[in-house]
N, C-alpha and C positions, 0 to 999 in steps of 0.2 A: 506492498499500498504506499504511495509514494502522497507527500504534502503539499498543498498547494497554496497560495494564496491569488487572491483575487483583485486586482484595480480595475475598478468601474463599476463598483456592485449596482448603481442604480440604472445604470443604464437596458436602454432597450432590447437588448441578447445578451444582458450579462446572466438573467439565465438559461437560457444553453447553453453558457460556461456550464456553470452551477450544477445541472444536470449531468449534462458531461464528464463532469468528475465523479459526482458521484452516481454514475450509471457503469464507470470504468475500474470502480471496487477501491476508488481514491477518497485521500480527507480534503476538505476545503477548511481549512487554519486558520485562514486571517482572509476580509476583504474588509475592502478600505474604495472609501470614494466620499467628495464631496456632499454631496447631499444623502440624507441620513433616510429618503424612502427607499428602504434593502428588507421590507418586510415577508421577501418572498422567502429569504437567508431559511424565513420560520422553517417553512415547510420543506426543504432540504440540507440544513445543514445548521440546524440550532445553534448548534455549542458551538462554532465560528464568535473567532475573537472580530472586531471590526467600531473601525479606527476612520473618524470625517481631516484628520490632520496625516497629510503626510510625510510629516516627521515622525510623528510616534506611531505608522505605521514604520517604517523604516527601526525604529529601535525595536519596536519588539521584534520584526521579525530575525533584528540580531543575538538576539535574544534566543531565537527560537533557536537560532546555530551553537547554541553551545552544550548540547544535548543529543545526539547524532540520529536519534529515535523524534525528535521534534524538530530539526531542519527540517526547513523548504526547499521542496529539491524542483518543483516551478513556479512559476506566476505567470500567471493568465494576465494581458489588457484591454479591455474592452470601451476606451476610452477615447473622449475624443480626436481627431486626428493627429491634432498638431502637440498632441503628449505626447504619439505614443514615443518618435524616439529615445528624448531622453527618461522616460520610464521604461524602456526596454534594455538599457544602457545602465539604467538602477537594478533594473532585476537580472542582469548579468552577471554586472556588480558583489552584488548576492550570495554566491556564488550558487546561481539559480539556471535551470535551460527556461525558456521564456515562450513562449505560444502567445501570439497577435495578432488583430484583426489587421482585416485591410482597410486599407490604403499602411504598408508597414511604415512607409516616410514618403516626403513628397516627391521625391529624388535620388538620384543616382550614387548621385554626392557622397546623401547622408545613408546610403544602403556599404558603397564602399567602406563609411566609422566602423557602423554596426558591426561590418567584416572583421574591423580591426579587433575591440571592444572584443569577438567575440572568440579570438585567436590570443587576448594578452589573457582573459577566462577563464579557457577551456572548457567556456562553454558553447550553448547552441540558441537560438532564434528559428521557429520554427512561426511558419504562416496559416494561418484559414483558411485556406482554400479550400470550399467546401463543394462548390459545381466540380470539381474534380473527382468526387463523389457520388455525382447524384448518374441511375441509373440509363434515364434519358440519354444523360450528356454524354458517359461513357459505348454508351449503343451506336451513335452517331462517328463516336471518332473511331472505333470501328468500321465502320459501314464506312469512312473519309479513306482510312488507312488500306481498303479493300480495290473502291477503287483505285481504276489505270494513274499509272504517276503521273498522266500528264492533263489529267481533270484538274478541272480547275472549276469550285463551284461558286454560284452565285445565291450570294445569301446576303437581308437584309432584313434587319436587328431595330426592332421601335421599343423604349421599356420608358410606359410612362407610367408615374406612381405620385399620385394629386398628395400635396402638401397644403395646408392650411398655412395664417397669415403666424401662426408658429414660427415657425421653421425659420422665414429672416429674421423672428430674435434670436433664436437661438443659434448651437458656435455653427450649426451648418448651414445655417442664410448668411458665415462668415466668411471670404474664401479664404485669408489669411489662417484661418481654420480650420476651416474644411480642404480646404487649396479646392472648389468650385462643383459644379454639379458636377461633370463630364469624370472626377473623381469618385466623388462622394457617393454617386447613383452608380457608375458604372464601371468602375476596376477591375471589379466579381466576373462583369463580361468579358474584360479584353483578355482575362487569363483565364478564363472562360477556350474561346477565340483560340488564343496563341493553342494552347493545351490540343486543339480539334485540326486545327490548321495549320500549322505550322510557326514558323518564324515569321514575323512582319517584315514585309518589302518597301511599301506604302505608306505615308503618313496624315492625311489631306484634312484641315478643318475650314467645315462651309458655314458651319452656325454657331456662335460663342454665345451665352448669356445667363444670367444670372440664375434663370430658369429655365432654360433648356441649351442644348447644342448638338454638333447634328457633323457629320460627315463621310469620309472613307478612308476604311481600309487594305491595304490587301496580303497577304497572307501567299506564305508557296502552294498550297492549298485553294486558297477562295480569296474573292470581290467583296469585300462588305460594304453594306452602304447603311450606315447608321443612326438613329435618331434618344435621343435622352432626353426627359422631362420631367419637371413638378407640376405644369400648370394644367390643370382639370384642362382645362379650354381644350385644348389638347390631346382630349381621349376621342376616337373617333365617335361618331355620331350614338352609334350600333351599342357604345360601352357608356354615352354622358346617362345618370340617374341611375346605373344601374349599381356599376361596382366603381371602384376609384381609383382601379390600376390594369394595364393592360401591359400585357406583357405578350407578343409576336416575335418569332425567326421565323423567316420564308428559306428554305434552302433548295434553290434550286428548283422552286414551285411546291415543295413539302414543307407543311406547317413542322414545326419543331414542338411536339406538345411538354411543358413538364413544371405545369403551375401546382403542380403535387411531388409529394416524394420527399420535402423540404425538413421532414420532425425528426429527422436522428438524424441528418449531417454533423453538426458540430462533434455528439458521440462518437460515430464514424469516423472521423477527423481526430480526436482523442486519444481511438486505440491504437491508428495510424502509429502517431508519433509516440505511445508508449512503446509499439511493437520497431519504433527503429526507424520507419519508415514516412517520418511528415515530409514535409515542403517545406524545405529551407531560404536565405533568400537566395542563392542562384535559381531559385526556384518562381521566384517574387520579381526579382528585375527586369524580366519581359513585363509586366504592367507598369512595372511603375516606371521605364525607359517609355509604355505610350502612352500613360496618363501626362508623364513630365513634359512631352513634346505637344502634347493636345493643348497645355494648359499654355506654352510660350510659344505658339504656330501663328504666322499671320492668316487672317482668315482669305483664301481663296475662293474667289467667286463659282458659285455652280452653276456646274454641267451637267453630262448626262451622268457622272456618277454619282449624285448626287441623290440620298434619301428623296423620295417625296413628299416628305413633308414642311420638308426647307422650300419647298414655292410655295407653299402655303403662306408659309412665313412673309417670305417678302413678295408677294400679292401684294 
């Protein structure tokens, strides 16, 4: 049984980490968050220590190190994006392996910095890239691998997940903290595309705003027109008023359906990490490089390679 710490215990995704720790037969020893809305702990690990100040959390973690049976083995991080780098480094320097939500960091340079801290401490960083464990994604990857090597698939990715006025007031609405909408809601899709279709060959941005972004990506095995949005006005007419989210991936005329099957992906990710098969810094590099380019690229006038929704924005 391994001892875990959880940083970001009051966040939306935190319960999935708590359940993953418990379901893999391990112990959540201590949790930390600046907010104290963490009552969910009572139904999962009520004996866990909890702190709302990082300094007290660190002091407690160092005290636990004095006894081999209580020393922390892993630190799990599910905090706002801009905190990941410093908190990962802190976890490594505690003598722990670190499991972190995506994006690990905003730039390849900070990824290189974490690689140095890994080397200095002898510990490892693992990224939660849960779509790599989704049954439908794995099936599609096998299909692409089995296709003739010169086949290049035409892909249209549309992801609209409506967010209310709270979003702009939260850290997610601050690009200094979330790194923008394409990074915040899109990074796992870019990882998925790389996982299925190979290395990225071209990255063009056609539109970039506070609530939406769009562009064109070309991989070894696919040409991808993509559109991401948190604006409910972008929902298709047949979806508006019925559900707040629209997720569609069209691959050469076939629809990829993966609305279901997300429930246990964090637990699967933890099992793989604990078995020594987790996804580390090198695995995360591709999607970090992709979003870094998207954030800094000059906007290119949309042409035939643009997502159809871009034309509506510019009309």
